[in-house]
Residue frames as a rotation matrix with the C-alpha (Angstrom) as fourth column:
MET 1
0.366 -0.408 -0.836 -23.32
-0.053 -0.906 0.419 -33.68
-0.929 -0.109 -0.353 11.03
THR 2
0.993 -0.024 0.115 -22.43
0.117 0.054 -0.992 -32.87
0.017 0.998 0.057 7.38
VAL 3
0.261 -0.955 0.138 -18.90
0.959 0.240 -0.154 -32.97
0.114 0.172 0.978 6.01
SER 4
0.052 -0.244 0.968 -18.85
0.315 -0.916 -0.248 -29.14
0.948 0.318 0.029 5.55
ARG 5
0.766 0.348 0.541 -19.98
-0.345 -0.487 0.802 -28.51
0.543 -0.801 -0.253 9.14
LEU 6
0.868 -0.469 -0.165 -17.32
0.471 0.670 0.573 -31.01
-0.158 -0.575 0.803 10.41
VAL 7
0.031 -0.863 0.504 -14.64
0.920 -0.172 -0.352 -29.30
0.391 0.475 0.789 8.43
LEU 8
0.137 0.029 0.990 -15.75
-0.070 -0.997 0.039 -25.77
0.988 -0.074 -0.134 9.72
ALA 9
0.954 0.221 0.202 -15.76
-0.218 0.049 0.975 -27.06
0.206 -0.974 0.095 13.24
ALA 10
0.497 -0.867 -0.049 -12.26
0.843 0.468 0.265 -28.52
-0.207 -0.173 0.963 12.95
ALA 11
-0.143 -0.632 0.761 -10.93
0.681 -0.621 -0.388 -25.29
0.718 0.463 0.520 11.35
SER 12
0.571 0.371 0.732 -12.55
-0.217 -0.792 0.571 -23.19
0.791 -0.485 -0.372 14.08
VAL 13
0.965 -0.257 -0.058 -10.92
0.156 0.381 0.911 -25.28
-0.212 -0.888 0.407 16.85
LEU 14
0.206 -0.938 0.277 -7.58
0.975 0.174 -0.137 -25.09
0.080 0.299 0.951 15.02
LEU 15
0.018 -0.174 0.985 -7.79
0.320 -0.932 -0.171 -21.34
0.947 0.318 0.039 14.67
LEU 16
0.726 0.340 0.598 -8.82
-0.391 -0.511 0.766 -20.67
0.566 -0.790 -0.238 18.22
SER 17
0.882 -0.450 -0.137 -6.12
0.392 0.540 0.745 -23.00
-0.261 -0.711 0.653 19.73
SER 18
-0.015 -0.933 0.361 -3.25
0.989 -0.067 -0.133 -21.55
0.148 0.355 0.923 17.56
SER 19
0.269 0.113 0.957 -4.47
0.257 -0.966 0.042 -17.86
0.928 0.235 -0.288 17.95
ALA 20
0.989 0.132 -0.062 -4.03
0.086 -0.178 0.980 -18.09
0.118 -0.975 -0.188 21.74
VAL 21
0.366 -0.929 -0.055 -0.31
0.756 0.262 0.599 -18.86
-0.542 -0.261 0.799 21.33
LEU 22
-0.279 -0.516 0.810 0.35
0.904 -0.425 0.041 -16.46
0.323 0.744 0.585 18.47
ALA 23
0.497 0.537 0.681 -1.62
0.350 -0.843 0.409 -13.64
0.794 0.035 -0.607 19.98
ALA 24
0.871 -0.253 -0.422 0.49
0.412 -0.094 0.906 -13.63
-0.269 -0.963 0.023 23.10
ASP 25
0.466 -0.789 0.400 3.46
-0.137 -0.511 -0.849 -11.17
0.874 0.340 -0.346 23.07
PRO 26
0.109 -0.510 -0.854 6.10
0.818 0.534 -0.215 -12.28
0.565 -0.675 0.475 25.75
ALA 27
-0.036 -0.199 -0.979 6.92
0.707 -0.698 0.116 -8.63
-0.706 -0.688 0.166 26.58
PRO 28
0.886 0.416 0.204 6.16
0.428 -0.567 -0.704 -5.43
-0.177 0.711 -0.681 24.69
MET 29
-0.082 -0.888 0.452 8.98
0.937 -0.223 -0.268 -3.64
0.338 0.402 0.851 22.86
ALA 30
-0.351 -0.167 -0.922 9.98
0.586 -0.807 -0.077 -0.19
-0.731 -0.567 0.381 24.01
PRO 31
0.710 0.693 0.125 8.00
0.487 -0.354 -0.799 2.29
-0.510 0.628 -0.588 21.96
THR 32
-0.503 -0.855 0.128 9.83
0.672 -0.294 0.679 3.76
-0.543 0.428 0.723 19.03
MET 33
-0.209 0.491 -0.845 8.86
-0.350 -0.845 -0.404 6.91
-0.913 0.212 0.349 17.23
GLY 34
-0.221 0.256 -0.941 6.90
-0.963 -0.211 0.169 6.33
-0.155 0.943 0.293 13.94
ALA 35
-0.991 -0.081 -0.106 6.36
-0.089 0.993 0.073 2.67
0.099 0.082 -0.992 14.58
ALA 36
-0.219 0.971 -0.093 2.77
-0.471 -0.022 0.882 1.55
0.855 0.237 0.462 14.14
GLY 37
0.725 0.501 -0.474 1.03
0.227 0.475 0.850 0.81
0.651 -0.724 0.231 17.44
GLY 38
0.692 -0.473 0.546 4.06
-0.716 -0.547 0.433 2.53
0.094 -0.691 -0.717 19.28
GLY 39
-0.145 -0.910 -0.389 6.41
-0.832 0.325 -0.449 -0.33
0.535 0.258 -0.805 18.47
HIS 40
-0.179 0.159 0.971 4.65
-0.804 0.546 -0.237 -2.92
-0.567 -0.823 0.030 20.53
GLY 41
0.486 0.429 0.761 4.60
-0.163 0.900 -0.404 -6.52
-0.859 0.073 0.508 19.43
MET 42
0.231 -0.462 -0.856 7.32
-0.927 -0.371 -0.050 -6.27
-0.295 0.805 -0.514 16.89
MET 43
-0.828 -0.559 -0.041 8.22
-0.553 0.804 0.220 -10.02
-0.090 0.205 -0.975 17.15
ARG 44
-0.040 0.851 0.524 4.49
-0.383 0.471 -0.795 -11.15
-0.923 -0.232 0.307 17.01
GLY 45
0.890 0.452 -0.067 4.03
-0.283 0.429 -0.858 -13.79
-0.359 0.782 0.510 14.38
MET 46
0.197 -0.877 -0.439 7.74
-0.967 -0.100 -0.235 -14.25
0.162 0.471 -0.867 13.77
PHE 47
-0.825 -0.527 0.204 7.75
-0.563 0.795 -0.225 -17.70
-0.043 -0.301 -0.953 15.46
THR 48
-0.249 0.697 -0.672 5.66
-0.220 0.635 0.740 -20.76
0.943 0.332 -0.004 15.00
PRO 49
0.723 0.516 0.460 3.94
-0.561 0.050 0.826 -22.07
0.403 -0.855 0.325 18.20
ASP 50
0.878 -0.380 -0.291 6.52
0.442 0.877 0.188 -24.74
0.184 -0.294 0.938 18.54
GLU 51
-0.131 -0.915 0.381 9.44
0.595 -0.380 -0.708 -22.24
0.793 0.134 0.595 18.08
PHE 52
0.097 0.287 0.953 7.77
-0.505 -0.811 0.296 -19.95
0.857 -0.510 0.066 20.52
MET 53
0.954 0.297 0.033 7.50
-0.190 0.519 0.833 -22.79
0.230 -0.802 0.552 23.14
MET 54
0.455 -0.864 -0.217 11.15
0.839 0.497 -0.221 -23.65
0.298 -0.082 0.951 22.69
LEU 55
-0.180 -0.520 0.835 12.17
0.210 -0.850 -0.483 -19.93
0.961 0.089 0.262 22.95
MET 56
0.409 0.466 0.785 10.15
-0.633 -0.474 0.612 -19.60
0.657 -0.747 0.101 26.11
ALA 57
0.958 -0.093 -0.270 11.69
0.226 0.827 0.514 -22.76
0.175 -0.554 0.814 27.65
ASP 58
0.072 -0.975 0.211 15.12
0.757 -0.084 -0.648 -21.52
0.649 0.206 0.732 26.88
ALA 59
-0.254 -0.226 0.940 14.42
-0.197 -0.940 -0.280 -18.21
0.947 -0.256 0.194 28.60
HIS 60
0.798 0.550 0.248 12.72
-0.378 0.135 0.916 -19.81
0.470 -0.824 0.316 31.50
LYS 61
0.731 -0.596 -0.332 15.97
0.674 0.708 0.211 -21.91
0.110 -0.378 0.919 32.18
ALA 62
-0.182 -0.834 0.520 18.25
0.652 -0.498 -0.571 -18.93
0.736 0.235 0.635 31.54
THR 63
-0.350 0.063 0.935 16.40
-0.353 -0.933 -0.069 -16.67
0.868 -0.354 0.349 33.92
ALA 64
0.390 0.634 -0.668 15.47
0.335 0.579 0.744 -19.02
0.858 -0.514 0.013 36.75
SER 65
0.117 -0.455 -0.883 17.83
0.993 0.085 0.088 -17.61
0.035 -0.887 0.461 39.24
MET 66
-0.726 -0.434 0.533 17.68
0.479 -0.876 -0.061 -13.95
0.494 0.211 0.844 38.19
THR 67
-0.610 0.509 -0.607 15.99
0.346 -0.519 -0.782 -11.08
-0.713 -0.687 0.140 39.84
ASP 68
0.461 0.871 0.168 12.98
0.639 -0.195 -0.744 -9.34
-0.616 0.450 -0.646 38.25
ASP 69
0.632 -0.278 -0.724 15.20
-0.504 -0.857 -0.110 -6.48
-0.590 0.434 -0.681 36.88
GLN 70
-0.508 -0.855 0.102 17.79
-0.486 0.382 0.786 -9.07
-0.711 0.350 -0.610 35.45
LYS 71
-0.273 0.457 0.847 15.00
0.645 0.740 -0.191 -10.97
-0.714 0.494 -0.496 33.77
HIS 72
0.729 0.598 -0.334 13.77
0.216 -0.664 -0.716 -7.77
-0.650 0.449 -0.613 32.19
THR 73
0.213 -0.780 -0.588 17.24
-0.742 -0.521 0.423 -6.89
-0.636 0.346 -0.689 30.93
TYR 74
-0.680 -0.480 0.554 17.76
-0.062 0.791 0.609 -10.42
-0.730 0.380 -0.567 29.59
ARG 75
0.226 0.792 0.567 14.36
0.726 0.251 -0.640 -10.27
-0.650 0.557 -0.518 27.63
GLN 76
0.775 0.036 -0.631 15.43
-0.261 -0.891 -0.372 -6.86
-0.575 0.453 -0.681 26.11
GLN 77
-0.226 -0.953 -0.200 18.82
-0.720 0.025 0.694 -8.25
-0.656 0.301 -0.692 25.16
GLN 78
-0.587 0.046 0.809 17.27
0.381 0.897 0.226 -11.37
-0.714 0.441 -0.544 23.47
ARG 79
0.571 0.782 0.250 14.72
0.584 -0.173 -0.793 -9.37
-0.577 0.599 -0.555 21.65
ALA 80
0.519 -0.520 -0.679 17.43
-0.678 -0.734 0.044 -6.88
-0.521 0.437 -0.733 20.37
ARG 81
-0.507 -0.775 0.378 19.54
-0.360 0.589 0.724 -9.86
-0.783 0.230 -0.577 19.40
ILE 82
-0.293 0.468 0.833 16.74
0.679 0.715 -0.163 -11.57
-0.673 0.519 -0.528 17.42
MET 83
0.784 0.577 -0.228 15.46
0.275 -0.653 -0.706 -8.38
-0.557 0.491 -0.670 15.89
GLY 84
0.429 -0.679 -0.595 19.09
-0.681 -0.676 0.280 -7.57
-0.593 0.285 -0.753 14.69
MET 85
-0.252 -0.593 0.765 19.66
0.081 0.774 0.627 -10.82
-0.964 0.220 -0.147 13.06
SER 86
-0.697 -0.033 -0.716 19.79
-0.697 -0.202 0.688 -11.12
-0.167 0.979 0.118 9.18
ASP 87
0.396 0.871 -0.290 17.04
-0.918 0.379 -0.117 -13.07
0.008 0.313 0.950 7.45
GLY 88
0.167 -0.358 -0.919 19.55
-0.258 0.883 -0.391 -16.06
0.952 0.302 0.055 7.01
ASP 89
-0.811 -0.567 0.148 20.64
-0.281 0.154 -0.947 -15.90
0.514 -0.809 -0.285 10.58
ARG 90
-0.407 0.749 0.523 17.07
-0.882 -0.173 -0.438 -15.83
-0.238 -0.640 0.731 11.83
ALA 91
0.535 0.538 -0.651 16.14
-0.742 0.667 -0.058 -18.77
0.403 0.515 0.757 9.62
LYS 92
-0.295 -0.653 -0.698 18.99
-0.120 0.750 -0.651 -20.76
0.948 -0.108 -0.299 11.12
PHE 93
-0.876 -0.018 0.481 17.95
-0.471 -0.177 -0.864 -19.70
0.101 -0.984 0.147 14.59
LYS 94
0.086 0.992 0.095 14.38
-0.975 0.104 -0.195 -20.84
-0.203 -0.076 0.976 13.93
ALA 95
0.412 0.069 -0.909 15.45
-0.496 0.854 -0.159 -24.13
0.765 0.516 0.386 12.43
ASP 96
-0.742 -0.657 -0.135 17.53
-0.149 0.357 -0.922 -24.82
0.654 -0.664 -0.362 15.61
LEU 97
-0.538 0.650 0.536 14.39
-0.791 -0.170 -0.587 -24.08
-0.291 -0.740 0.606 17.80
ASP 98
0.416 0.786 -0.457 12.39
-0.892 0.449 -0.040 -26.50
0.174 0.424 0.889 15.53
THR 99
0.060 -0.472 -0.879 15.00
-0.221 0.853 -0.473 -29.24
0.974 0.222 -0.053 15.67
ARG 100
-0.891 -0.442 0.107 15.41
-0.214 0.201 -0.956 -29.02
0.401 -0.874 -0.274 19.44
TRP 101
-0.278 0.885 0.374 11.56
-0.892 -0.093 -0.442 -28.92
-0.356 -0.457 0.815 20.03
ALA 102
0.441 0.390 -0.808 11.21
-0.706 0.707 -0.044 -32.09
0.554 0.590 0.587 17.78
ALA 103
-0.313 -0.711 -0.629 13.81
-0.101 0.684 -0.723 -33.89
0.944 -0.163 -0.286 19.80
LEU 104
-0.642 0.089 0.762 12.01
-0.766 -0.129 -0.630 -33.32
0.042 -0.988 0.151 23.22
PRO 105
-0.897 0.433 -0.087 9.94
0.434 0.901 0.011 -36.09
0.083 -0.028 -0.996 24.55
ASP 106
-0.148 0.949 0.280 6.13
0.382 -0.206 0.901 -35.67
0.912 0.240 -0.332 24.51
ALA 107
0.467 0.407 -0.785 5.95
0.867 -0.040 0.496 -35.24
0.171 -0.912 -0.372 28.32
GLU 108
-0.487 -0.620 -0.616 8.50
0.685 -0.708 0.172 -32.51
-0.543 -0.338 0.769 28.37
LYS 109
-0.830 0.199 0.520 6.70
0.299 -0.629 0.717 -30.77
0.470 0.751 0.463 25.52
THR 110
0.152 0.983 -0.105 3.47
0.572 -0.001 0.820 -30.96
0.806 -0.185 -0.562 27.51
ALA 111
0.246 -0.137 -0.959 5.08
0.936 -0.225 0.272 -29.61
-0.253 -0.965 0.073 30.59
ILE 112
-0.824 -0.567 0.007 6.63
0.523 -0.754 0.397 -26.68
-0.220 0.331 0.918 28.59
LYS 113
-0.573 0.675 0.464 3.30
0.347 -0.313 0.884 -25.94
0.742 0.668 -0.055 27.13
ALA 114
0.419 0.785 -0.456 1.54
0.739 -0.003 0.673 -25.91
0.527 -0.619 -0.582 30.45
MET 115
-0.070 -0.529 -0.846 4.18
0.854 -0.470 0.223 -23.66
-0.516 -0.707 0.484 32.03
VAL 116
-0.954 -0.232 0.190 3.97
0.296 -0.832 0.470 -21.06
0.049 0.505 0.862 29.18
GLN 117
-0.220 0.946 0.237 0.16
0.351 -0.150 0.924 -21.10
0.910 0.286 -0.299 29.23
ALA 118
0.452 0.316 -0.835 0.14
0.891 -0.115 0.439 -20.60
0.042 -0.942 -0.333 33.08
ARG 119
-0.473 -0.708 -0.525 2.62
0.722 -0.653 0.230 -17.70
-0.505 -0.270 0.819 32.64
MET 120
-0.860 0.261 0.439 0.66
0.184 -0.643 0.743 -16.09
0.476 0.720 0.505 29.99
ALA 121
0.150 0.970 -0.191 -2.51
0.579 0.071 0.812 -16.41
0.802 -0.232 -0.551 32.05
ALA 122
0.237 -0.173 -0.956 -0.85
0.923 -0.267 0.277 -14.83
-0.303 -0.948 0.096 35.11
HIS 123
-0.738 -0.567 -0.366 0.22
0.444 -0.816 0.369 -11.87
-0.508 0.110 0.854 32.91
GLN 124
-0.381 0.655 0.653 -3.19
0.780 -0.152 0.608 -11.17
0.497 0.741 -0.453 31.31
HIS 125
-0.989 0.100 0.111 -4.51
-0.136 -0.907 -0.397 -7.75
0.061 -0.408 0.911 32.00
PRO 126
-0.370 0.929 -0.011 -8.14
0.646 0.248 -0.722 -7.60
-0.668 -0.274 -0.692 33.28
ASP 127
-0.497 0.308 0.811 -10.52
0.717 -0.381 0.584 -6.18
0.489 0.872 -0.032 30.77
PRO 128
-0.906 0.219 -0.362 -11.53
0.080 -0.752 -0.654 -2.69
-0.416 -0.622 0.664 32.16
GLN 129
-0.488 0.834 0.258 -15.31
0.599 0.105 0.794 -2.19
0.635 0.542 -0.550 32.15
C-alpha cells in the first residue's frame, strides 16, 4: 500500500469515526420562526467529541432518578442555559468539560463512550423506505 493510500485510509477512518459523534444531536430544539431548518440542531458542532461525552455523562448522572417529563425539562433548561451564555462563559464551560474529561481514568472514558453510543443507537429513527 502506498503512503498516499495509507494516509487516505487513515483520514477516512478518522472522519467516519468523528462524524458519528458530531452528527448526533442529543435532542432537537423547539422550532423557531425564521431559523434555517426549523431551529433543529442549533448546538450541533458546538462541542468537541470529548466535551460532548462529558456533557452527556453529566446529564446522565443528573437525570438518573427523573421521570421522562423531568428529563425533557432538564434538557430544555440546559440547552437554554448553554445557548444563553456569552462567548467567554461558553469558552470557560467548554474548558471545564475538557479538564474534567482529561482527568477521568481510561476505563471510565470507555464506559461513558459506550453508554452514549448505546443511547444514540436506541434513539435512531428507522429510515423510511
